[in-house]
Each structure stands twice: as structure tokens, then as C-alpha cells.
C-alpha positions as CSV (number, residue, x, y, z in Angstrom):
1,M,-1.5,1.9,-1.5
2,S,-5.2,1.7,-2.3
3,P,-7.8,4.2,-1.3
4,T,-9.1,1.6,1.2
5,G,-5.9,1.7,3.3
6,T,-4.6,-1.6,1.9
7,A,-0.9,-1.7,1.1
8,H,0.3,-3.7,-1.9
9,L,3.8,-4.7,-3.0
10,P,4.9,-3.6,-6.5
11,G,4.1,-6.5,-8.8
12,G,2.7,-8.5,-5.9
13,C,-0.9,-8.8,-6.9
14,A,-2.8,-8.8,-10.2
15,H,-6.3,-8.0,-9.1
16,K,-6.1,-4.2,-10.0
17,D,-7.1,-4.4,-13.7
18,D,-7.1,-0.8,-14.7
19,P,-4.3,1.8,-15.1
20,D,-5.9,4.5,-13.0
21,Y,-3.9,5.2,-9.8
22,S,-5.2,8.8,-9.3
23,R,-6.7,7.9,-5.9
24,W,-3.8,5.8,-4.8
25,G,-0.7,6.7,-2.7
26,E,2.7,5.2,-2.2
27,I,4.9,4.4,0.7
28,R,8.5,5.3,-0.3
29,H,11.7,4.8,1.7
30,V,10.1,3.9,5.0
31,P,12.2,1.4,6.8
32,Q,10.5,-2.0,7.4
33,A,7.1,-0.6,6.3
34,W,5.8,-4.1,5.2
35,E,6.8,-5.7,8.5
36,R,5.4,-2.8,10.5
37,L,2.1,-3.0,8.8
38,G,2.1,-6.7,9.6
39,N,2.3,-5.7,13.3
40,Q,-0.8,-3.4,12.8
41,E,1.3,-0.2,12.8
42,P,-0.4,2.4,10.5
43,I,2.0,3.9,7.9
44,P,1.1,7.3,6.2
45,V,1.8,7.5,2.5
46,N,4.5,9.9,1.3
47,G,4.2,9.6,-2.4
48,G,1.8,9.0,-5.3
49,A,-1.3,10.9,-6.2
50,N,-3.2,10.8,-2.9
51,R,-0.9,11.7,0.0
52,Q,-3.7,11.8,2.5
53,L,-4.0,8.1,2.9
54,V,-2.7,5.9,5.7
55,A,-1.9,2.2,5.1
56,R,-3.5,0.0,7.8
57,V,-3.4,-3.5,6.4
58,R,-1.4,-5.6,4.0
59,C,-2.9,-7.0,0.9
60,K,-3.6,-10.8,1.4
61,D,-2.7,-11.6,-2.2
62,C,0.7,-9.7,-1.9
63,E,1.4,-11.6,1.3
64,R,1.3,-14.9,-0.5
65,H,3.9,-13.9,-3.0
């Protein structure tokens, strides 16, 4: 999940072109997280480097894949 609150699927989009994920978080083992985000339900991150983030939207590029 990016620092802007945008959730991405692993391997779903290719627009991040650098390997630095120090400001990013991850949503791990949250049932139906992608679907819930699609219904505008915020999902707090529970993994990754930045665990203070909350996902609020789905990446449009990832949605197409």
C-alpha cells in the first residue's frame, strides 16, 4: 500500500519503478480486503515498513488486471 493510501495488488501494476518500499505498508491476511476497499471501506495496514497507513482506494491500474 502506497503512502497515499492507494492499495495495489502484488504484481498488479508496473508504475512503481524504484525498489524503495520504506514508506509503504502491506495488508496481510485480511479477508476480502480488495472487495471491501471497492466498497469504500478503509483498511488499516498490518505489515510492511509503514504500519501507520490506511488504504482508502484501489489502484486503477491493478483493477484492470
